[in-house]
Phi, psi and omega in degrees: 000312179303325180294323179294319179297319180295318179296321181297318179299320181292318182290332182276357178293154177301152180295148184261154175290159182297331182290331183253003182298316183296316180293328179296318178301317178299319180294320179297316180298318180295320180296315178300315183294318180296315181295316181297318180295316179300317180294321179295318179301315181298315181295318180296317180295326179293320178294318180296324181297335178280343185241329187239148173254113188266130178274163178300154179296146180292134179238161180298133182237156178282140176283095185299320181296318179293320179295319177299319178295318180295320177299319181292328185267347189265003182292122177072013180236150178273077184243130174261117186266153175233063183268012187274357179299141183293137177285150177288098184266127178272167179298321180297315180297321182292322178294314180294330178286319181282331184234068182294341182282345179273126181303143183298323181294329177289320178298314179297325178295320178299320177293317180298323180277004177059043180254013179250133181239160176230137173252114182295154180299132184254098182291328181261015178063015178275160182285125179259137180292148176281131180238147177297146181227143180263168183298325186264002179291134181284146179270143174252155181304130178091348179297144176241138176260136178245128178248158176304140185300339183295338182290343179292340180281342187290317183305321179296320179295318180295322182295322179293322180297319184266024185294139175241147173290164181298323179295318179294317180296320179296322179294315180298318179293332179291345180278349185292125177263328186202145179209134171218182183299342185255322186227162171222136185237133179235159173266095186297128176281147177292143179096350179255115182295147181283321186231147180289163180181192181295127178081002181257117182278314182231135180226160185294325179297321178290316182293322179295321179297328182275322191249342190242020178283330180054238187271004181259149178281341181268143176278156176298148181240140178292141175237347173203178185226157170235148177300156182305317184269359176274149180241169172117202191292125175231124184256138176228145175275135183276344177227167178299319182293312180295325176295320178296319178300312182294321175304314181295319179297314179295321181292316180296326178298316180291315183294325184263012185298316182297318179295322180295323179293316181295317184270357184056038183281147176281137181261142179285341177244117181233132180232137178231128178249152174246130182221140171258122183245160177267121184100192181215133179296155180292322179256148180290333176204161181179185181235127177256127181219097183218155176278139178243148178211165181263134176235149180267135181229173179055046178055041177084003182283334181209175178221166178208160178267138180213168177282133180249150174247174185297333182288336181276120182272065180232147178296138183223162177230131182287136182231133184233131180221134169266143178224157179205133175286132182232158172058223184244168177219135174283156180308118180094358182228152177215136173269130181241145166260123183245129180240100179284125176267346173234167180239081179253154180299129177057024185303309184293322181293319180289318179299319179292315186284314190264333180265309181277341182073022181230085182297151179288138178303130180087001179267087182285340182288315184252356178227036186294327179296318181292326183273355186300317181251039184294137174232132181300149178278127180289133180208123185243021181294150181292341179290343182293131180279131179286164179298327179297316180296320181293322182293335179282341182292145182289133178291138181277154176298165178061025178058034179273148178216113182254008181266318184269153177120008179282177188286356175265011180238162183284318180267105185275151170255158179296125181262066178226121188226126175281096191274320188220145176213137173243124181219159182293153176282089185296322180300315179292321178299317180294321178297316181296318182294322180288331182274328186232135178296325177234132181219148180270111181267355185294331182257017182296132180290156181251164176249127178252126184240141178225134181240129177293151180289154172294157189299326181290327176288323177298322179294318177298323177298316180296322180296312181294325177291328177292327175298319180293321180296326181280349180086016178289339182223171176252151179290135183272000000 
């Protein structure tokens, strides 16, 4: 019907002169072809919409890994970085970036079954045929990826699985210390695992995806980890690009730690932990630099991290930690400030227990001998909360308890807290890189974060300070 109406309009036009008749025919032919093409494009897209779910067109992206390396190397140096070149983005990366709610194994399965298509960028607005695309195929500007329409049903199913009650969601949001367009930082409570695994019902990565996305379609991504029983600052990237930048910054910090120690170079990423240990180090401050490796114990039932020597033919990773005695110490206890220059599993716990000979309070894995005959510290200060007062306190979601576990109790909690962190302003760095082809990262401002201790550690701090007030100890 639309074609007949168009033909009628053309036929009813006034007659043309012979000189312009030929050009008029050309115009009529061009009009028919243009209209026919537009209608075909519309029909084809309508058909595709019934079968395919089309992702947004691929756009130029910042190379997050390169930007992270430049940030790590540009501290205190007059370096002009050029990290704005587009990263080689594969089809798999683009799908996972656009659809973070779809499990990666499902995306890979779609590629294996050859159910993923690509529509090349159409400069002349003509319909481009859909072609199969592989996981490692590079994306070009304007390309669109098409997935089976059935994947649109998955996000709703996923959302129901990760549902949180209003009370739980409010509690998770109350942990937020800092938020900007690139990162989100929380004060991790002790007892809540960072990442899911066997036997773990709820983890922070899952909860953050449900409760901390805010106005973004992408969930926050982990860029480093804290032990389950450790508390304090935990940083997550709010987008794929910012997470890649932070991953690179954390990785470069570990790889360049030895050079920084030799050159006394300032690091763009600084972390400070607070720990209460049993005993006292021989030196008031120092540097620990030893290789760590994993060994299997209990007939293969479990493993642990330990110091390795050259005679042991086991893979190892070098770990470096600065330590300093701070504040006061009750008889048999010392508060330490720990600055990890590398990021190895259980690094601080092993360094305290096996190198300094002062295991962290509540660390039964690496200080079980010291804790075997543990006796609570007597304390009768009025600041001590009675059992009645504690019972009145509102129970926290996820069966968390941050009140019990101080040194005046029999069952101790791990006294290791990520108290302070200084890291680059990733959000500002990304803005600068997108605006300028060349940008000076040497003067980029940093973000300083501080997290309060959990209440049981604060109570142990008060107990040791009361010992100092009574004159039982000397200030270190």
